[in-house]
C-alpha positions in Angstrom: 7.5 10.1 -18.6 6.6 6.5 -19.6 9.7 5.2 -17.7 8.6 7.0 -14.5 5.1 5.6 -14.7 6.5 2.1 -15.3 8.8 2.4 -12.3 6.0 3.6 -10.1 3.8 0.7 -11.0 6.6 -1.8 -10.4 7.2 -0.3 -7.0 3.5 -0.5 -6.1 3.2 -4.1 -7.4 6.3 -5.1 -5.4 4.9 -3.5 -2.2 1.6 -5.4 -2.7 3.4 -8.6 -3.3 5.4 -8.2 -0.1 2.3 -7.4 1.9 0.6 -10.5 0.4 3.7 -12.6 1.3 3.7 -11.3 4.9 0.0 -12.1 5.2 0.6 -15.7 4.0 3.5 -16.2 6.3 1.5 -14.9 9.3 -1.4 -17.3 8.5 1.1 -20.1 8.2 2.6 -19.3 11.6 -0.8 -18.7 13.1 0.3 -15.2 14.1 -2.7 -12.9 14.6 -0.4 -9.9 15.4 1.5 -10.5 12.2 -1.7 -10.7 10.2 -3.0 -7.5 11.8 0.2 -5.7 11.0 0.0 -6.9 7.4 -3.6 -5.6 7.1 -2.6 -2.3 8.5 0.3 -2.1 6.1 -2.0 -2.9 3.2 -4.5 -0.2 4.2 -1.9 2.4 4.7 -0.4 1.6 1.3 -3.7 2.0 -0.4 -4.3 5.3 1.5 -0.8 6.5 0.3 -1.8 5.7 -3.3 -5.1 7.7 -2.8 -3.1 10.7 -1.4 -0.8 10.5 -4.4 -3.7 10.6 -6.8 -5.2 13.6 -4.9 -1.9 15.4 -5.2 -1.5 14.6 -8.9 -5.1 16.0 -9.5 -4.0 19.2 -7.8 -6.4 18.9 -4.8 -5.6 19.0 -1.2 -6.7 16.0 0.9 -9.8 16.7 2.9 -9.3 17.5 6.6 -11.8 15.7 8.8 -10.7 17.2 12.1 
């Protein structure tokens, strides 16, 4: 169980590092589209983590439609 938690945290950290790197490169290249896509990727990654926590707690994500 400890190994699975460690692997999950390493994957999340690696994803956040890659998003940060892409944000830095888009700023360096003055690419507003690249920066926007990096922000979208960051937000969706955070939302995915939120959904995983909801699933782990045994609750269904709330439907807003």
